[in-house]
VOTORDO-107473 format. One record per residue (C-alpha): residue number from 1; residue in three letters; chain; x, y, z. Coordinates in steps of 0.05 Angstrom, whole numbers, plus 5000, padded with zeros to 4 digits. Layout:
residues N
<node k="NUM" r="ALA" c="A" c1="X" c2="Y" c3="Z"/>
...
END
This chain:
residues 332
<node k="1" r="MET" c="A" c1="1348" c2="4230" c3="3687"/>
<node k="2" r="SER" c="A" c1="1396" c2="4209" c3="3742"/>
<node k="3" r="ASP" c="A" c1="1411" c2="4145" c3="3703"/>
<node k="4" r="LEU" c="A" c1="1429" c2="4186" c3="3642"/>
<node k="5" r="ILE" c="A" c1="1475" c2="4231" c3="3682"/>
<node k="6" r="ASP" c="A" c1="1508" c2="4171" c3="3715"/>
<node k="7" r="ALA" c="A" c1="1519" c2="4138" c3="3647"/>
<node k="8" r="LEU" c="A" c1="1549" c2="4203" c3="3620"/>
<node k="9" r="LEU" c="A" c1="1597" c2="4209" c3="3679"/>
<node k="10" r="ILE" c="A" c1="1619" c2="4136" c3="3673"/>
<node k="11" r="GLY" c="A" c1="1628" c2="4146" c3="3598"/>
<node k="12" r="VAL" c="A" c1="1671" c2="4208" c3="3611"/>
<node k="13" r="LYS" c="A" c1="1715" c2="4169" c3="3659"/>
<node k="14" r="SER" c="A" c1="1723" c2="4113" c3="3609"/>
<node k="15" r="GLY" c="A" c1="1740" c2="4162" c3="3554"/>
<node k="16" r="LEU" c="A" c1="1795" c2="4191" c3="3597"/>
<node k="17" r="GLY" c="A" c1="1820" c2="4127" c3="3630"/>
<node k="18" r="PHE" c="A" c1="1877" c2="4080" c3="3614"/>
<node k="19" r="GLN" c="A" c1="1835" c2="4040" c3="3564"/>
<node k="20" r="ALA" c="A" c1="1826" c2="4102" c3="3521"/>
<node k="21" r="ILE" c="A" c1="1901" c2="4114" c3="3526"/>
<node k="22" r="PHE" c="A" c1="1913" c2="4042" c3="3505"/>
<node k="23" r="PHE" c="A" c1="1871" c2="4049" c3="3443"/>
<node k="24" r="ALA" c="A" c1="1899" c2="4118" c3="3428"/>
<node k="25" r="LEU" c="A" c1="1971" c2="4092" c3="3427"/>
<node k="26" r="LEU" c="A" c1="1951" c2="4031" c3="3386"/>
<node k="27" r="ALA" c="A" c1="1915" c2="4077" c3="3337"/>
<node k="28" r="ILE" c="A" c1="1974" c2="4126" c3="3333"/>
<node k="29" r="GLY" c="A" c1="2017" c2="4067" c3="3312"/>
<node k="30" r="ILE" c="A" c1="1966" c2="4044" c3="3261"/>
<node k="31" r="ASN" c="A" c1="1962" c2="4116" c3="3236"/>
<node k="32" r="VAL" c="A" c1="2036" c2="4114" c3="3221"/>
<node k="33" r="HIS" c="A" c1="2028" c2="4047" c3="3186"/>
<node k="34" r="PHE" c="A" c1="1962" c2="4057" c3="3150"/>
<node k="35" r="GLY" c="A" c1="1946" c2="4131" c3="3151"/>
<node k="36" r="TYR" c="A" c1="2014" c2="4157" c3="3130"/>
<node k="37" r="THR" c="A" c1="2050" c2="4099" c3="3096"/>
<node k="38" r="GLY" c="A" c1="1993" c2="4055" c3="3069"/>
<node k="39" r="LEU" c="A" c1="2015" c2="3992" c3="3106"/>
<node k="40" r="LEU" c="A" c1="1958" c2="3944" c3="3125"/>
<node k="41" r="ASN" c="A" c1="1978" c2="3920" c3="3194"/>
<node k="42" r="PHE" c="A" c1="1922" c2="3878" c3="3225"/>
<node k="43" r="GLY" c="A" c1="1965" c2="3852" c3="3283"/>
<node k="44" r="GLN" c="A" c1="1980" c2="3915" c3="3323"/>
<node k="45" r="ILE" c="A" c1="1958" c2="3880" c3="3386"/>
<node k="46" r="ALA" c="A" c1="2018" c2="3834" c3="3380"/>
<node k="47" r="PHE" c="A" c1="2065" c2="3892" c3="3393"/>
<node k="48" r="ALA" c="A" c1="2021" c2="3913" c3="3452"/>
<node k="49" r="MET" c="A" c1="2025" c2="3843" c3="3481"/>
<node k="50" r="LEU" c="A" c1="2100" c2="3844" c3="3477"/>
<node k="51" r="GLY" c="A" c1="2102" c2="3912" c3="3511"/>
<node k="52" r="GLY" c="A" c1="2057" c2="3890" c3="3568"/>
<node k="53" r="PHE" c="A" c1="2090" c2="3823" c3="3578"/>
<node k="54" r="GLY" c="A" c1="2159" c2="3855" c3="3570"/>
<node k="55" r="ILE" c="A" c1="2147" c2="3892" c3="3635"/>
<node k="56" r="ALA" c="A" c1="2109" c2="3836" c3="3670"/>
<node k="57" r="ILE" c="A" c1="2161" c2="3782" c3="3656"/>
<node k="58" r="SER" c="A" c1="2220" c2="3827" c3="3670"/>
<node k="59" r="VAL" c="A" c1="2193" c2="3849" c3="3738"/>
<node k="60" r="SER" c="A" c1="2155" c2="3787" c3="3762"/>
<node k="61" r="GLN" c="A" c1="2197" c2="3731" c3="3734"/>
<node k="62" r="TRP" c="A" c1="2267" c2="3760" c3="3725"/>
<node k="63" r="GLY" c="A" c1="2267" c2="3810" c3="3783"/>
<node k="64" r="LEU" c="A" c1="2290" c2="3868" c3="3739"/>
<node k="65" r="PRO" c="A" c1="2272" c2="3941" c3="3752"/>
<node k="66" r="PHE" c="A" c1="2209" c2="3968" c3="3722"/>
<node k="67" r="TRP" c="A" c1="2244" c2="4014" c3="3673"/>
<node k="68" r="VAL" c="A" c1="2287" c2="3957" c3="3648"/>
<node k="69" r="GLY" c="A" c1="2222" c2="3921" c3="3633"/>
<node k="70" r="VAL" c="A" c1="2200" c2="3980" c3="3591"/>
<node k="71" r="LEU" c="A" c1="2263" c2="3975" c3="3549"/>
<node k="72" r="VAL" c="A" c1="2254" c2="3899" c3="3543"/>
<node k="73" r="GLY" c="A" c1="2182" c2="3909" c3="3518"/>
<node k="74" r="ILE" c="A" c1="2203" c2="3962" c3="3467"/>
<node k="75" r="ALA" c="A" c1="2262" c2="3919" c3="3443"/>
<node k="76" r="ALA" c="A" c1="2216" c2="3858" c3="3435"/>
<node k="77" r="ALA" c="A" c1="2167" c2="3899" c3="3393"/>
<node k="78" r="VAL" c="A" c1="2223" c2="3925" c3="3349"/>
<node k="79" r="VAL" c="A" c1="2250" c2="3855" c3="3337"/>
<node k="80" r="LEU" c="A" c1="2181" c2="3829" c3="3319"/>
<node k="81" r="ALA" c="A" c1="2170" c2="3887" c3="3271"/>
<node k="82" r="LEU" c="A" c1="2236" c2="3871" c3="3236"/>
<node k="83" r="LEU" c="A" c1="2218" c2="3797" c3="3232"/>
<node k="84" r="LEU" c="A" c1="2150" c2="3813" c3="3202"/>
<node k="85" r="GLY" c="A" c1="2176" c2="3866" c3="3155"/>
<node k="86" r="LEU" c="A" c1="2236" c2="3830" c3="3125"/>
<node k="87" r="PRO" c="A" c1="2196" c2="3778" c3="3086"/>
<node k="88" r="THR" c="A" c1="2133" c2="3818" c3="3071"/>
<node k="89" r="LEU" c="A" c1="2147" c2="3891" c3="3057"/>
<node k="90" r="ARG" c="A" c1="2174" c2="3876" c3="2988"/>
<node k="91" r="LEU" c="A" c1="2108" c2="3842" c3="2971"/>
<node k="92" r="ARG" c="A" c1="2037" c2="3868" c3="2962"/>
<node k="93" r="ALA" c="A" c1="2002" c2="3901" c3="3021"/>
<node k="94" r="ASP" c="A" c1="1955" c2="3843" c3="3033"/>
<node k="95" r="TYR" c="A" c1="2013" c2="3796" c3="3050"/>
<node k="96" r="LEU" c="A" c1="2032" c2="3841" c3="3109"/>
<node k="97" r="ALA" c="A" c1="1959" c2="3841" c3="3132"/>
<node k="98" r="ILE" c="A" c1="1956" c2="3765" c3="3131"/>
<node k="99" r="VAL" c="A" c1="2022" c2="3756" c3="3166"/>
<node k="100" r="THR" c="A" c1="2009" c2="3807" c3="3221"/>
<node k="101" r="ILE" c="A" c1="1940" c2="3781" c3="3240"/>
<node k="102" r="ALA" c="A" c1="1965" c2="3709" c3="3240"/>
<node k="103" r="THR" c="A" c1="2026" c2="3728" c3="3282"/>
<node k="104" r="ALA" c="A" c1="1983" c2="3765" c3="3333"/>
<node k="105" r="GLU" c="A" c1="1938" c2="3705" c3="3344"/>
<node k="106" r="GLY" c="A" c1="1996" c2="3657" c3="3343"/>
<node k="107" r="LEU" c="A" c1="2032" c2="3697" c3="3398"/>
<node k="108" r="ARG" c="A" c1="1970" c2="3699" c3="3441"/>
<node k="109" r="LEU" c="A" c1="1962" c2="3623" c3="3436"/>
<node k="110" r="LEU" c="A" c1="2037" c2="3614" c3="3450"/>
<node k="111" r="PHE" c="A" c1="2036" c2="3658" c3="3512"/>
<node k="112" r="ARG" c="A" c1="1976" c2="3620" c3="3540"/>
<node k="113" r="SER" c="A" c1="2003" c2="3551" c3="3523"/>
<node k="114" r="VAL" c="A" c1="2027" c2="3500" c3="3574"/>
<node k="115" r="SER" c="A" c1="2098" c2="3503" c3="3548"/>
<node k="116" r="ALA" c="A" c1="2101" c2="3578" c3="3562"/>
<node k="117" r="THR" c="A" c1="2071" c2="3573" c3="3632"/>
<node k="118" r="PRO" c="A" c1="2138" c2="3577" c3="3669"/>
<node k="119" r="VAL" c="A" c1="2149" c2="3645" c3="3637"/>
<node k="120" r="THR" c="A" c1="2080" c2="3675" c3="3625"/>
<node k="121" r="ASN" c="A" c1="2040" c2="3636" c3="3677"/>
<node k="122" r="GLY" c="A" c1="1995" c2="3611" c3="3621"/>
<node k="123" r="THR" c="A" c1="1922" c2="3631" c3="3620"/>
<node k="124" r="ARG" c="A" c1="1927" c2="3661" c3="3689"/>
<node k="125" r="GLY" c="A" c1="1979" c2="3711" c3="3668"/>
<node k="126" r="LEU" c="A" c1="2024" c2="3753" c3="3712"/>
<node k="127" r="SER" c="A" c1="2007" c2="3806" c3="3764"/>
<node k="128" r="ALA" c="A" c1="2038" c2="3849" c3="3820"/>
<node k="129" r="PHE" c="A" c1="2090" c2="3881" c3="3775"/>
<node k="130" r="ASN" c="A" c1="2066" c2="3953" c3="3775"/>
<node k="131" r="GLN" c="A" c1="2076" c2="3972" c3="3848"/>
<node k="132" r="SER" c="A" c1="2142" c2="4008" c3="3836"/>
<node k="133" r="PHE" c="A" c1="2109" c2="4051" c3="3782"/>
<node k="134" r="ILE" c="A" c1="2048" c2="4067" c3="3825"/>
<node k="135" r="ALA" c="A" c1="2094" c2="4085" c3="3883"/>
<node k="136" r="LEU" c="A" c1="2122" c2="4142" c3="3841"/>
<node k="137" r="ALA" c="A" c1="2056" c2="4180" c3="3844"/>
<node k="138" r="PRO" c="A" c1="2064" c2="4248" c3="3878"/>
<node k="139" r="TRP" c="A" c1="1998" c2="4239" c3="3915"/>
<node k="140" r="ASP" c="A" c1="1966" c2="4186" c3="3960"/>
<node k="141" r="THR" c="A" c1="1947" c2="4128" c3="3916"/>
<node k="142" r="GLN" c="A" c1="1897" c2="4102" c3="3967"/>
<node k="143" r="THR" c="A" c1="1855" c2="4165" c3="3967"/>
<node k="144" r="ARG" c="A" c1="1798" c2="4176" c3="3918"/>
<node k="145" r="TYR" c="A" c1="1794" c2="4241" c3="3879"/>
<node k="146" r="ARG" c="A" c1="1735" c2="4275" c3="3845"/>
<node k="147" r="ILE" c="A" c1="1749" c2="4301" c3="3775"/>
<node k="148" r="LEU" c="A" c1="1694" c2="4325" c3="3727"/>
<node k="149" r="GLY" c="A" c1="1643" c2="4291" c3="3771"/>
<node k="150" r="THR" c="A" c1="1678" c2="4224" c3="3767"/>
<node k="151" r="SER" c="A" c1="1715" c2="4186" c3="3822"/>
<node k="152" r="TRP" c="A" c1="1787" c2="4163" c3="3812"/>
<node k="153" r="SER" c="A" c1="1834" c2="4126" c3="3858"/>
<node k="154" r="GLY" c="A" c1="1903" c2="4155" c3="3865"/>
<node k="155" r="GLY" c="A" c1="1933" c2="4098" c3="3826"/>
<node k="156" r="GLU" c="A" c1="1883" c2="4105" c3="3769"/>
<node k="157" r="LEU" c="A" c1="1896" c2="4180" c3="3766"/>
<node k="158" r="TRP" c="A" c1="1972" c2="4169" c3="3763"/>
<node k="159" r="VAL" c="A" c1="1967" c2="4119" c3="3706"/>
<node k="160" r="ALA" c="A" c1="1920" c2="4166" c3="3668"/>
<node k="161" r="VAL" c="A" c1="1965" c2="4227" c3="3677"/>
<node k="162" r="VAL" c="A" c1="2028" c2="4191" c3="3655"/>
<node k="163" r="GLY" c="A" c1="1990" c2="4157" c3="3599"/>
<node k="164" r="TRP" c="A" c1="1962" c2="4221" c3="3570"/>
<node k="165" r="VAL" c="A" c1="2030" c2="4254" c3="3575"/>
<node k="166" r="LEU" c="A" c1="2057" c2="4195" c3="3535"/>
<node k="167" r="VAL" c="A" c1="2001" c2="4204" c3="3484"/>
<node k="168" r="ALA" c="A" c1="2017" c2="4279" c3="3478"/>
<node k="169" r="LEU" c="A" c1="2091" c2="4265" c3="3467"/>
<node k="170" r="SER" c="A" c1="2074" c2="4211" c3="3416"/>
<node k="171" r="CYS" c="A" c1="2030" c2="4260" c3="3378"/>
<node k="172" r="LEU" c="A" c1="2084" c2="4313" c3="3381"/>
<node k="173" r="LEU" c="A" c1="2135" c2="4264" c3="3353"/>
<node k="174" r="VAL" c="A" c1="2088" c2="4243" c3="3296"/>
<node k="175" r="TRP" c="A" c1="2072" c2="4315" c3="3281"/>
<node k="176" r="ALA" c="A" c1="2146" c2="4332" c3="3275"/>
<node k="177" r="LEU" c="A" c1="2164" c2="4271" c3="3235"/>
<node k="178" r="MET" c="A" c1="2108" c2="4278" c3="3185"/>
<node k="179" r="ARG" c="A" c1="2129" c2="4349" c3="3170"/>
<node k="180" r="SER" c="A" c1="2201" c2="4328" c3="3158"/>
<node k="181" r="PRO" c="A" c1="2229" c2="4303" c3="3092"/>
<node k="182" r="TRP" c="A" c1="2224" c2="4232" c3="3120"/>
<node k="183" r="GLY" c="A" c1="2149" c2="4240" c3="3133"/>
<node k="184" r="ARG" c="A" c1="2137" c2="4269" c3="3064"/>
<node k="185" r="VAL" c="A" c1="2170" c2="4208" c3="3033"/>
<node k="186" r="LEU" c="A" c1="2123" c2="4163" c3="3074"/>
<node k="187" r="LYS" c="A" c1="2062" c2="4200" c3="3048"/>
<node k="188" r="ALA" c="A" c1="2088" c2="4196" c3="2977"/>
<node k="189" r="ILE" c="A" c1="2097" c2="4120" c3="2986"/>
<node k="190" r="ARG" c="A" c1="2024" c2="4117" c3="3007"/>
<node k="191" r="GLU" c="A" c1="2002" c2="4152" c3="2944"/>
<node k="192" r="ASP" c="A" c1="2047" c2="4118" c3="2893"/>
<node k="193" r="GLU" c="A" c1="2108" c2="4078" c3="2915"/>
<node k="194" r="ASP" c="A" c1="2130" c2="4066" c3="2843"/>
<node k="195" r="ALA" c="A" c1="2139" c2="4140" c3="2833"/>
<node k="196" r="VAL" c="A" c1="2179" c2="4145" c3="2897"/>
<node k="197" r="ARG" c="A" c1="2222" c2="4087" c3="2876"/>
<node k="198" r="ALA" c="A" c1="2234" c2="4121" c3="2809"/>
<node k="199" r="LEU" c="A" c1="2261" c2="4181" c3="2845"/>
<node k="200" r="GLY" c="A" c1="2315" c2="4138" c3="2876"/>
<node k="201" r="LYS" c="A" c1="2286" c2="4129" c3="2946"/>
<node k="202" r="ASN" c="A" c1="2292" c2="4061" c3="2980"/>
<node k="203" r="VAL" c="A" c1="2219" c2="4047" c3="2992"/>
<node k="204" r="TYR" c="A" c1="2233" c2="3983" c3="3029"/>
<node k="205" r="ASN" c="A" c1="2275" c2="4018" c3="3082"/>
<node k="206" r="TYR" c="A" c1="2223" c2="4073" c3="3092"/>
<node k="207" r="LYS" c="A" c1="2168" c2="4021" c3="3101"/>
<node k="208" r="MET" c="A" c1="2210" c2="3983" c3="3151"/>
<node k="209" r="GLN" c="A" c1="2224" c2="4046" c3="3191"/>
<node k="210" r="ALA" c="A" c1="2150" c2="4063" c3="3192"/>
<node k="211" r="LEU" c="A" c1="2132" c2="3992" c3="3214"/>
<node k="212" r="VAL" c="A" c1="2182" c2="3995" c3="3271"/>
<node k="213" r="LEU" c="A" c1="2159" c2="4064" c3="3294"/>
<node k="214" r="GLY" c="A" c1="2086" c2="4043" c3="3295"/>
<node k="215" r="ALA" c="A" c1="2105" c2="3979" c3="3332"/>
<node k="216" r="VAL" c="A" c1="2138" c2="4020" c3="3387"/>
<node k="217" r="PHE" c="A" c1="2074" c2="4060" c3="3396"/>
<node k="218" r="GLY" c="A" c1="2035" c2="3995" c3="3401"/>
<node k="219" r="ALA" c="A" c1="2084" c2="3968" c3="3453"/>
<node k="220" r="LEU" c="A" c1="2075" c2="4032" c3="3495"/>
<node k="221" r="GLY" c="A" c1="2000" c2="4022" c3="3492"/>
<node k="222" r="GLY" c="A" c1="2007" c2="3951" c3="3516"/>
<node k="223" r="MET" c="A" c1="2049" c2="3975" c3="3574"/>
<node k="224" r="VAL" c="A" c1="1997" c2="4026" c3="3595"/>
<node k="225" r="TYR" c="A" c1="1943" c2="3973" c3="3593"/>
<node k="226" r="ALA" c="A" c1="1985" c2="3924" c3="3634"/>
<node k="227" r="VAL" c="A" c1="2002" c2="3976" c3="3686"/>
<node k="228" r="GLY" c="A" c1="1930" c2="4001" c3="3688"/>
<node k="229" r="THR" c="A" c1="1900" c2="3933" c3="3700"/>
<node k="230" r="GLY" c="A" c1="1959" c2="3909" c3="3743"/>
<node k="231" r="SER" c="A" c1="1961" c2="3844" c3="3704"/>
<node k="232" r="ALA" c="A" c1="1985" c2="3815" c3="3639"/>
<node k="233" r="ILE" c="A" c1="1939" c2="3759" c3="3614"/>
<node k="234" r="PRO" c="A" c1="1946" c2="3732" c3="3542"/>
<node k="235" r="ASP" c="A" c1="1871" c2="3734" c3="3529"/>
<node k="236" r="GLN" c="A" c1="1870" c2="3808" c3="3543"/>
<node k="237" r="TYR" c="A" c1="1908" c2="3818" c3="3478"/>
<node k="238" r="GLN" c="A" c1="1860" c2="3792" c3="3426"/>
<node k="239" r="ASN" c="A" c1="1856" c2="3813" c3="3353"/>
<node k="240" r="ALA" c="A" c1="1790" c2="3848" c3="3365"/>
<node k="241" r="ASN" c="A" c1="1830" c2="3903" c3="3400"/>
<node k="242" r="THR" c="A" c1="1867" c2="3917" c3="3335"/>
<node k="243" r="PHE" c="A" c1="1801" c2="3928" c3="3298"/>
<node k="244" r="LEU" c="A" c1="1775" c2="3972" c3="3354"/>
<node k="245" r="ALA" c="A" c1="1838" c2="4014" c3="3346"/>
<node k="246" r="TYR" c="A" c1="1823" c2="4018" c3="3271"/>
<node k="247" r="ALA" c="A" c1="1753" c2="4040" c3="3289"/>
<node k="248" r="ALA" c="A" c1="1781" c2="4095" c3="3332"/>
<node k="249" r="LEU" c="A" c1="1828" c2="4117" c3="3275"/>
<node k="250" r="ILE" c="A" c1="1771" c2="4117" c3="3224"/>
<node k="251" r="LEU" c="A" c1="1727" c2="4155" c3="3272"/>
<node k="252" r="GLY" c="A" c1="1778" c2="4209" c3="3286"/>
<node k="253" r="GLY" c="A" c1="1808" c2="4212" c3="3216"/>
<node k="254" r="ALA" c="A" c1="1868" c2="4176" c3="3185"/>
<node k="255" r="ALA" c="A" c1="1932" c2="4215" c3="3172"/>
<node k="256" r="ARG" c="A" c1="1914" c2="4267" c3="3223"/>
<node k="257" r="VAL" c="A" c1="1957" c2="4275" c3="3285"/>
<node k="258" r="LEU" c="A" c1="1899" c2="4282" c3="3334"/>
<node k="259" r="GLY" c="A" c1="1851" c2="4236" c3="3296"/>
<node k="260" r="PRO" c="A" c1="1870" c2="4172" c3="3334"/>
<node k="261" r="VAL" c="A" c1="1867" c2="4207" c3="3401"/>
<node k="262" r="VAL" c="A" c1="1799" c2="4240" c3="3392"/>
<node k="263" r="GLY" c="A" c1="1772" c2="4176" c3="3360"/>
<node k="264" r="SER" c="A" c1="1794" c2="4134" c3="3419"/>
<node k="265" r="ILE" c="A" c1="1763" c2="4181" c3="3470"/>
<node k="266" r="ILE" c="A" c1="1697" c2="4182" c3="3432"/>
<node k="267" r="LEU" c="A" c1="1697" c2="4106" c3="3420"/>
<node k="268" r="LEU" c="A" c1="1709" c2="4089" c3="3493"/>
<node k="269" r="PHE" c="A" c1="1658" c2="4140" c3="3515"/>
<node k="270" r="ILE" c="A" c1="1605" c2="4111" c3="3469"/>
<node k="271" r="LEU" c="A" c1="1619" c2="4039" c3="3489"/>
<node k="272" r="GLN" c="A" c1="1616" c2="4053" c3="3563"/>
<node k="273" r="PHE" c="A" c1="1557" c2="4101" c3="3559"/>
<node k="274" r="ALA" c="A" c1="1517" c2="4051" c3="3517"/>
<node k="275" r="ASP" c="A" c1="1533" c2="3995" c3="3566"/>
<node k="276" r="THR" c="A" c1="1514" c2="4033" c3="3629"/>
<node k="277" r="PHE" c="A" c1="1453" c2="4067" c3="3600"/>
<node k="278" r="LEU" c="A" c1="1424" c2="4005" c3="3569"/>
<node k="279" r="ARG" c="A" c1="1433" c2="3966" c3="3634"/>
<node k="280" r="ALA" c="A" c1="1398" c2="4022" c3="3672"/>
<node k="281" r="LEU" c="A" c1="1339" c2="4021" c3="3624"/>
<node k="282" r="ILE" c="A" c1="1333" c2="3946" c3="3631"/>
<node k="283" r="SER" c="A" c1="1337" c2="3948" c3="3708"/>
<node k="284" r="ASN" c="A" c1="1283" c2="4002" c3="3709"/>
<node k="285" r="GLY" c="A" c1="1237" c2="3963" c3="3664"/>
<node k="286" r="VAL" c="A" c1="1240" c2="4013" c3="3607"/>
<node k="287" r="ILE" c="A" c1="1267" c2="3959" c3="3561"/>
<node k="288" r="PRO" c="A" c1="1232" c2="3892" c3="3574"/>
<node k="289" r="ASP" c="A" c1="1275" c2="3831" c3="3589"/>
<node k="290" r="ALA" c="A" c1="1240" c2="3795" c3="3532"/>
<node k="291" r="LEU" c="A" c1="1268" c2="3846" c3="3483"/>
<node k="292" r="LEU" c="A" c1="1338" c2="3855" c3="3512"/>
<node k="293" r="SER" c="A" c1="1370" c2="3823" c3="3573"/>
<node k="294" r="SER" c="A" c1="1429" c2="3852" c3="3612"/>
<node k="295" r="THR" c="A" c1="1473" c2="3794" c3="3589"/>
<node k="296" r="ASP" c="A" c1="1463" c2="3817" c3="3517"/>
<node k="297" r="VAL" c="A" c1="1484" c2="3889" c3="3529"/>
<node k="298" r="ALA" c="A" c1="1558" c2="3875" c3="3520"/>
<node k="299" r="GLN" c="A" c1="1545" c2="3850" c3="3449"/>
<node k="300" r="ILE" c="A" c1="1491" c2="3900" c3="3431"/>
<node k="301" r="ARG" c="A" c1="1536" c2="3960" c3="3445"/>
<node k="302" r="PHE" c="A" c1="1586" c2="3934" c3="3393"/>
<node k="303" r="VAL" c="A" c1="1529" c2="3926" c3="3344"/>
<node k="304" r="LEU" c="A" c1="1509" c2="3998" c3="3355"/>
<node k="305" r="VAL" c="A" c1="1581" c2="4021" c3="3346"/>
<node k="306" r="GLY" c="A" c1="1586" c2="3979" c3="3282"/>
<node k="307" r="ILE" c="A" c1="1523" c2="4011" c3="3254"/>
<node k="308" r="GLY" c="A" c1="1551" c2="4080" c3="3271"/>
<node k="309" r="LEU" c="A" c1="1617" c2="4065" c3="3236"/>
<node k="310" r="MET" c="A" c1="1580" c2="4039" c3="3174"/>
<node k="311" r="LEU" c="A" c1="1541" c2="4104" c3="3170"/>
<node k="312" r="LEU" c="A" c1="1605" c2="4144" c3="3181"/>
<node k="313" r="LEU" c="A" c1="1640" c2="4107" c3="3124"/>
<node k="314" r="VAL" c="A" c1="1581" c2="4120" c3="3078"/>
<node k="315" r="PHE" c="A" c1="1571" c2="4194" c3="3093"/>
<node k="316" r="ARG" c="A" c1="1640" c2="4215" c3="3118"/>
<node k="317" r="PRO" c="A" c1="1693" c2="4162" c3="3103"/>
<node k="318" r="GLN" c="A" c1="1750" c2="4209" c3="3122"/>
<node k="319" r="GLY" c="A" c1="1726" c2="4212" c3="3195"/>
<node k="320" r="ILE" c="A" c1="1717" c2="4274" c3="3238"/>
<node k="321" r="PHE" c="A" c1="1783" c2="4310" c3="3222"/>
<node k="322" r="GLY" c="A" c1="1806" c2="4271" c3="3161"/>
<node k="323" r="ASP" c="A" c1="1811" c2="4287" c3="3088"/>
<node k="324" r="ARG" c="A" c1="1776" c2="4242" c3="3038"/>
<node k="325" r="ARG" c="A" c1="1840" c2="4238" c3="2996"/>
<node k="326" r="GLU" c="A" c1="1877" c2="4207" c3="3055"/>
<node k="327" r="VAL" c="A" c1="1835" c2="4143" c3="3053"/>
<node k="328" r="MET" c="A" c1="1846" c2="4132" c3="2978"/>
<node k="329" r="LEU" c="A" c1="1913" c2="4097" c3="2985"/>
<node k="330" r="ASP" c="A" c1="1952" c2="4055" c3="2935"/>
<node k="331" r="ALA" c="A" c1="1949" c2="3987" c3="2970"/>
<node k="332" r="ARG" c="A" c1="2000" c2="3949" c3="2929"/>
END
């Protein structure tokens, strides 16, 4: 029983920590792309990597203030979105999907390459760039605090508080935009862009604006992740994170303001709870080593999540809060 309670508490902390914020911001950006506009972006992690490394390189390598690094990361994400959108948004949706996933992997390999080592420090990445941000905490960052039965360091708590405020502001912005004439045009493009074009709207410009906005949310997520870990390593930003963000969006419900947030919290809770509880069962002999070893737990938890998502897509494809009509987009 104590193992179950411990696993639940660890899962709660994971669902409220900076990793959940990271996936929530990535999923909010994907929601703007996929949920509201119908754009298939499979390289959201590329924008997150530029956000995280924008801060890390600016502070560690160039000696710039932390907040200047934030602007550098956002600017880099905007430039990448423009470069990706210019040649692809006039074409079918699958071209954008191919280009974005290839760009994300290409950037990761570039940042970890020998030629980029003087700037990114290669596979070892950069660290010690978040002290000025942590120092802004209004409480002692060396003290540990008990919240909902979980233990947090002062630094972890500060990153979580700022991160969730950022998520709340992002949701508020999306809520306001999607109820404006601009947002209604985006949703019309998702349903039938030919009809929108026939009404005299510049579909290409609206798609580009949506791509840039979602990229900024992705960059903010990458910044939270970099600040939370205190490091920026290229291999932290793998394409698998994009698909986990999609999983969070599907779980919560596409084209719903709070869908990505709730989906991210639940996804991180399930992943951490499954990991901790399965390891406890193995260590106590409830699950024999011959059947499942502790080294296999990291993979098994993703299998369990995958099975759960398959069942969700079969019985409730719109997710927890979604509408079935929102996932029937016109992917042209």
